[in-house]
C-alpha positions as CSV (number, residue, x, y, z in Angstrom):
1,M,-111.3,94.5,48.9
2,P,-108.9,92.8,46.4
3,D,-109.2,89.0,46.3
4,A,-105.6,87.7,46.7
5,S,-106.5,84.3,45.3
6,A,-107.5,85.8,41.9
7,I,-104.2,87.9,41.5
8,P,-101.4,86.3,39.5
9,L,-98.2,85.5,41.5
10,G,-94.6,85.5,40.4
11,L,-91.3,84.9,42.1
12,Y,-88.2,87.2,41.7
13,V,-84.8,85.8,42.8
14,H,-81.9,88.2,43.1
15,L,-78.3,86.9,42.5
16,P,-76.3,90.0,43.3
17,W,-72.8,89.4,42.0
18,C,-71.1,90.6,38.8
19,V,-67.6,90.3,37.5
20,R,-67.4,94.0,38.1
21,K,-69.8,96.9,38.6
22,C,-70.8,98.8,35.4
23,P,-70.7,102.6,35.7
24,Y,-74.3,103.1,34.6
25,C,-75.8,100.4,36.9
26,D,-78.0,101.4,39.8
27,F,-79.1,97.8,40.6
28,N,-78.0,96.0,43.8
29,S,-75.0,94.4,42.2
30,H,-71.5,93.8,43.8
31,A,-68.2,92.7,42.4
32,A,-68.0,88.9,42.9
33,P,-65.5,87.5,45.4
34,E,-62.7,85.2,44.2
35,R,-64.8,82.2,45.3
36,L,-68.5,82.7,44.8
37,P,-70.5,81.4,47.8
38,E,-72.9,79.4,45.7
39,R,-73.9,76.8,48.1
40,D,-74.4,79.1,51.0
41,Y,-76.3,81.7,49.0
42,V,-78.7,79.1,47.5
43,A,-79.3,77.7,51.0
44,A,-80.0,81.3,52.1
45,L,-82.5,81.8,49.3
46,L,-84.4,78.7,50.1
47,A,-84.5,79.6,53.8
48,D,-85.8,83.0,52.8
49,L,-88.4,81.4,50.6
50,A,-89.5,78.9,53.3
51,A,-90.3,81.8,55.6
52,D,-92.6,83.4,53.0
53,A,-94.1,80.3,51.6
54,P,-97.0,80.0,54.2
55,R,-98.3,83.3,53.0
56,V,-99.0,81.9,49.5
57,A,-99.8,78.3,50.4
58,D,-103.0,78.2,48.4
59,R,-101.6,80.1,45.4
60,V,-99.8,79.0,42.2
61,V,-96.6,80.7,41.0
62,G,-96.8,81.3,37.3
63,T,-93.4,82.9,36.6
64,I,-89.9,82.9,38.0
65,F,-87.2,85.5,37.2
66,L,-83.6,85.0,38.2
67,G,-82.1,88.5,38.0
68,G,-79.0,90.3,39.2
69,G,-76.2,91.0,39.2
70,T,-75.2,88.2,36.8
71,P,-77.1,85.0,37.5
72,S,-75.0,83.2,34.8
73,L,-72.0,83.4,37.2
74,F,-73.8,80.6,39.1
75,S,-73.2,77.0,38.0
76,G,-75.9,74.8,36.4
77,A,-75.8,72.6,39.5
78,A,-76.5,75.6,41.8
79,I,-79.5,76.8,39.6
80,A,-80.8,73.2,39.6
81,T,-80.7,73.0,43.4
82,L,-82.4,76.4,43.6
83,L,-85.2,75.5,41.3
84,D,-85.7,72.1,42.9
85,G,-86.0,73.9,46.2
86,V,-88.5,76.3,44.8
87,R,-90.7,73.4,43.6
88,A,-90.5,71.8,47.0
89,R,-91.8,74.9,48.7
90,L,-94.3,76.5,46.3
91,A,-97.0,75.3,44.0
92,L,-95.4,76.0,40.6
93,D,-97.4,76.0,37.4
94,P,-96.1,73.2,35.2
95,A,-96.0,75.7,32.3
96,A,-94.3,78.4,34.3
97,E,-92.1,80.9,32.5
98,I,-88.6,80.7,34.1
99,T,-86.2,83.4,33.0
100,L,-82.5,83.7,33.8
101,E,-80.4,86.8,33.1
102,A,-77.0,86.2,31.5
103,N,-74.1,88.4,30.4
104,P,-72.0,87.4,27.4
105,G,-68.8,87.8,29.5
106,A,-70.0,85.3,32.0
107,I,-71.3,82.4,29.9
108,D,-70.4,78.7,29.9
109,A,-71.9,76.3,27.4
110,A,-72.1,73.5,30.0
111,H,-73.9,75.9,32.4
112,F,-76.5,76.8,29.7
113,A,-77.3,73.2,29.0
114,R,-77.7,72.5,32.7
115,Y,-79.9,75.6,33.1
116,R,-82.2,74.2,30.5
117,E,-82.3,70.8,32.2
118,A,-83.1,72.5,35.5
119,G,-86.2,74.1,34.0
120,V,-85.0,77.5,32.8
121,N,-87.0,78.1,29.6
122,R,-86.2,81.8,28.9
123,L,-82.9,83.7,28.7
124,S,-82.4,87.4,28.9
125,I,-78.9,88.2,27.5
126,G,-77.4,91.6,28.3
127,V,-75.5,92.6,25.2
128,Q,-76.2,96.4,25.7
129,S,-74.2,97.2,22.6
130,L,-72.7,95.4,19.6
131,R,-69.8,97.9,19.1
132,A,-66.5,97.6,20.9
133,P,-66.0,101.3,21.7
134,Q,-69.5,101.6,23.2
135,L,-69.0,98.4,25.2
136,A,-65.8,99.8,26.6
137,A,-67.5,103.1,27.5
138,L,-70.2,101.2,29.3
139,G,-67.7,99.2,31.3
140,R,-68.8,95.9,29.8
141,I,-66.4,93.0,29.9
142,H,-67.5,91.3,26.7
143,S,-66.8,91.9,23.0
144,P,-69.3,92.0,20.1
145,E,-68.1,88.6,19.1
146,E,-68.8,87.2,22.6
147,A,-72.3,88.6,22.3
148,A,-72.9,86.7,19.1
149,R,-71.5,83.6,20.6
150,A,-73.8,83.9,23.7
151,V,-76.9,83.8,21.4
152,E,-75.4,80.8,19.5
153,T,-74.6,79.0,22.8
154,A,-78.1,79.6,24.1
155,R,-79.7,78.2,21.0
156,T,-77.3,75.2,21.0
157,A,-78.4,74.5,24.6
158,G,-82.1,74.4,23.4
159,F,-83.3,77.9,24.2
160,E,-85.8,79.4,21.8
161,N,-87.3,82.1,24.0
162,I,-84.5,84.6,24.2
163,N,-84.4,88.3,25.0
164,L,-81.6,90.7,24.1
165,D,-81.1,93.8,26.2
166,L,-79.8,96.6,24.0
167,M,-79.2,100.3,24.9
168,H,-79.4,103.4,22.7
169,G,-78.3,107.0,23.1
170,L,-74.7,105.8,24.0
171,P,-71.5,107.8,24.4
172,G,-69.8,108.3,21.1
173,D,-72.9,107.6,19.0
174,A,-72.8,109.3,15.6
175,P,-75.9,109.9,13.4
176,G,-77.1,106.5,12.1
177,D,-75.3,104.4,14.6
178,T,-78.4,103.6,16.6
179,L,-80.3,102.2,13.7
180,R,-77.4,100.2,12.3
181,E,-76.8,98.6,15.7
182,L,-80.5,97.8,16.0
183,E,-80.4,96.1,12.5
184,A,-77.4,94.1,13.7
185,A,-79.3,93.0,16.8
186,L,-82.4,92.0,14.7
187,A,-80.2,89.8,12.6
188,F,-79.9,87.4,15.6
189,G,-83.6,86.7,15.2
190,T,-84.4,86.5,18.9
191,P,-88.1,86.7,19.6
192,H,-87.8,89.5,22.2
193,L,-85.9,92.7,22.4
194,S,-85.6,95.2,25.3
195,W,-84.4,98.4,23.7
196,Y,-84.0,101.3,26.0
197,Q,-82.2,104.6,26.4
198,L,-79.1,104.9,28.6
199,T,-80.0,107.1,31.6
200,L,-77.7,108.5,34.2
201,E,-79.1,107.2,37.4
202,A,-78.5,108.8,40.8
203,G,-75.7,107.1,42.8
204,T,-73.9,105.7,39.8
205,T,-70.4,106.5,38.5
206,F,-72.0,108.0,35.3
207,A,-74.1,110.3,37.5
208,A,-71.0,111.6,39.2
209,Q,-68.9,111.7,36.0
210,P,-71.4,112.1,33.2
211,P,-70.2,110.9,29.7
212,A,-70.9,113.0,26.6
213,L,-74.2,111.7,25.2
214,P,-75.8,112.4,21.8
215,P,-78.3,115.3,21.5
216,A,-81.7,114.4,23.0
217,D,-83.7,115.4,19.9
218,R,-81.6,113.1,17.8
219,V,-82.0,110.3,20.3
220,A,-85.8,110.8,20.2
221,E,-85.9,110.8,16.4
222,E,-83.8,107.7,16.1
223,F,-85.9,105.9,18.7
224,E,-89.1,106.6,16.6
225,A,-87.3,105.3,13.5
226,G,-86.2,102.2,15.4
227,V,-89.8,101.5,16.6
228,A,-90.9,101.6,13.0
229,L,-88.1,99.3,12.0
230,L,-89.0,96.8,14.7
231,A,-92.7,96.9,13.6
232,A,-91.7,96.2,10.0
233,Q,-89.7,93.1,11.3
234,G,-92.7,91.8,13.2
235,Y,-91.9,93.0,16.7
236,A,-94.9,94.6,18.5
237,R,-94.0,97.3,21.0
238,Y,-96.1,96.2,24.0
239,E,-94.4,98.2,26.7
240,I,-92.4,101.4,26.6
241,S,-89.1,99.6,25.9
242,A,-90.1,96.0,25.2
243,F,-90.7,94.5,21.7
244,A,-91.7,91.0,21.0
245,R,-92.9,88.7,18.3
246,A,-96.4,87.2,18.7
247,G,-96.7,85.3,22.0
248,R,-93.2,86.1,23.2
249,G,-93.8,89.0,25.6
250,C,-92.3,88.5,29.0
251,R,-95.0,87.0,31.2
252,H,-93.1,87.8,34.4
253,N,-92.8,91.5,33.6
254,F,-96.4,91.6,32.4
255,N,-97.4,90.6,35.9
256,Y,-95.5,93.6,37.4
257,W,-97.1,96.0,34.9
258,Q,-100.6,94.6,35.6
259,F,-100.1,95.1,39.4
260,G,-99.9,91.5,40.1
261,D,-98.2,90.0,43.1
262,Y,-94.6,88.6,43.4
263,L,-92.5,87.2,46.1
264,G,-88.9,88.5,46.2
265,I,-85.9,86.6,47.7
266,G,-82.2,87.5,47.7
267,A,-80.1,90.4,48.7
268,G,-82.0,93.6,48.0
269,A,-85.0,91.8,46.5
270,H,-88.4,93.6,46.6
271,A,-91.8,91.9,46.9
272,K,-95.5,92.9,46.6
273,L,-98.1,90.7,48.1
274,T,-101.9,91.0,48.6
275,T,-102.9,89.5,51.8
276,A,-106.1,87.4,52.6
277,D,-107.6,90.4,54.3
278,G,-107.1,92.7,51.4
279,R,-103.9,94.6,52.5
280,I,-101.2,95.2,49.9
281,L,-97.8,94.6,51.5
282,R,-94.5,95.7,50.1
283,S,-91.2,94.5,51.5
284,A,-87.5,94.6,50.7
285,R,-84.6,92.4,51.8
286,R,-81.3,93.8,53.1
287,R,-79.0,94.9,50.2
288,S,-75.7,93.7,51.5
289,P,-75.0,90.1,50.4
290,V,-73.0,89.5,53.6
291,T,-75.8,90.6,55.8
292,Y,-78.4,88.7,53.8
293,L,-76.4,85.5,54.1
294,K,-76.4,85.9,57.9
295,T,-80.1,86.8,58.2
296,A,-82.0,85.0,55.5
297,G,-85.1,83.2,56.7
298,T,-85.4,85.4,59.8
299,P,-87.2,88.7,60.3
300,A,-83.8,90.4,60.4
301,A,-83.5,89.8,56.6
302,L,-86.1,92.5,56.0
303,E,-84.9,96.0,55.4
304,D,-88.4,97.3,55.0
305,S,-92.0,96.1,55.2
306,H,-95.1,98.2,55.0
307,D,-98.7,98.3,53.9
308,V,-99.5,100.4,50.8
309,P,-102.2,102.9,52.1
310,P,-105.3,103.4,50.0
311,G,-104.2,106.9,49.0
312,E,-101.1,105.6,47.3
313,R,-102.6,102.6,45.5
314,T,-103.8,104.6,42.5
315,I,-100.4,106.0,41.6
316,E,-98.7,102.6,42.3
317,F,-101.2,100.9,39.9
318,M,-100.7,103.5,37.2
319,L,-96.9,103.6,37.5
320,N,-97.1,100.0,36.2
321,A,-100.2,99.7,34.1
322,L,-99.6,102.8,31.9
323,R,-96.2,101.4,30.8
324,L,-98.3,99.0,28.7
325,L,-99.3,100.4,25.3
326,E,-102.6,98.4,25.5
327,G,-103.3,99.9,28.9
328,F,-105.5,97.9,31.3
329,P,-109.0,96.6,31.7
330,R,-111.1,98.9,33.9
331,A,-112.0,96.0,36.0
332,H,-108.4,95.4,36.9
333,F,-108.1,98.6,38.8
334,S,-110.6,97.8,41.5
335,A,-109.7,94.1,41.5
336,R,-106.0,94.8,42.2
337,T,-106.3,97.9,44.4
338,G,-109.5,97.4,46.3
339,L,-110.5,101.0,45.4
340,P,-113.8,102.0,43.8
341,A,-113.7,102.5,40.0
342,A,-114.9,106.1,40.6
343,A,-111.5,106.9,42.0
344,L,-110.2,107.1,38.4
345,D,-113.0,109.3,37.0
346,A,-111.5,112.8,37.7
347,P,-107.8,112.1,36.7
348,V,-108.8,110.0,33.7
349,S,-111.1,112.8,32.5
350,R,-108.2,115.3,32.8
351,A,-105.8,113.0,31.0
352,V,-108.3,112.4,28.1
353,A,-108.8,116.1,27.8
354,R,-105.1,116.6,27.3
355,G,-104.9,113.8,24.8
356,L,-102.8,111.5,27.0
357,L,-105.3,108.7,27.5
358,T,-108.0,107.0,25.5
359,T,-110.9,105.1,27.0
360,T,-113.6,102.7,26.2
361,E,-116.2,101.1,28.4
362,E,-113.8,98.2,29.1
363,R,-110.3,99.6,28.8
364,I,-108.0,102.6,29.6
365,A,-104.8,103.1,27.6
366,P,-102.2,105.7,27.0
367,T,-102.3,107.5,23.6
368,P,-99.0,107.8,21.7
369,L,-98.6,111.2,23.2
370,G,-99.3,109.8,26.7
371,T,-96.6,107.1,26.2
372,R,-94.1,109.7,25.0
373,F,-94.9,112.0,28.0
374,L,-95.6,109.3,30.6
375,N,-94.2,111.3,33.5
376,D,-96.6,114.2,32.7
377,L,-99.5,111.6,32.5
378,L,-98.6,110.0,35.8
379,L,-98.6,113.4,37.6
380,L,-102.3,113.5,37.1
381,F,-102.6,110.4,39.4
382,T,-100.4,111.5,42.2
383,P,-101.9,110.8,45.7
384,D,-104.3,113.0,47.5
385,P,-102.4,114.0,50.7
386,E,-105.5,113.5,52.7
387,L,-105.9,109.9,51.6
388,A,-102.2,108.9,51.6
389,A,-102.0,108.7,55.4
């Protein structure tokens, strides 16, 4: 049985509004009303958190992630009220990593300074591209110049731990564009870069009206060249699309990938929590901000809540852990899932035989081939129908 007290705990907070919805985005984001209901929404978040706090009364929260949407639409005062409320309801590690997502088209210098004062110590800036035609194709509201100013504004406000979100494989990309853009992003010198391929997600405008994208083989070749460039510049690839200088990996996301626990508050937020009796509980809040505002703090705020059955725990663990290039300690599997270590023997042996995994007495990790063909690797860990009930 997993010991909940030994599993790291994070907090995810969803702020669902954007200036406008991007055509590639499948997150729970909504065009912001003319007057953002900051006060009411923060009050709803804290009511939501108060309802869940008793479940983790004896646990310490090590990370907070304010995601969206566009959290930087919220004022510094609103974020300060939110974080003060979190501290009043949860035991927060004094050295907690607290991340806020920001978009260059929704940045105010005074807000950034106030975020820093409130305790935010890491920023994730969604530049997505540094070329005007590609930004327009992606539906972004900022310019390349505004992206550069966003990084400068963050540093002026005292932020050192900054991530840039950057896409590749974009509409209109010509040969060489990807690496030139990556070089331009590296020139900002931020310690973390999330560099990932544009994908056409179901339910998005791009899925319904697909843009012309560069050939897949060229995208793959340029990605490999980009990984080499990042390594030469001192950025370790520690997750499929995450690159960081030493000590600057995202601790909050590490917790996801290591099958840790996290509370989730806000419209559409998801949570995973290991209970005192060893159950693994997943839940999700209602996606509509209007409905969430009316129901937060009550059972009606939940859209879904269910136990993860033993037969599904292996694949859930692997979906996360195998995204890490270093893999995971063998002991983590039983400690986080409550399953016997022997449950991995057969699928791991098959994966090793196919060159997709490498193992030692202490650790299991994907090979470069396993990382490249992660979906094929994960198929080996799909649930046994007889156990999934």
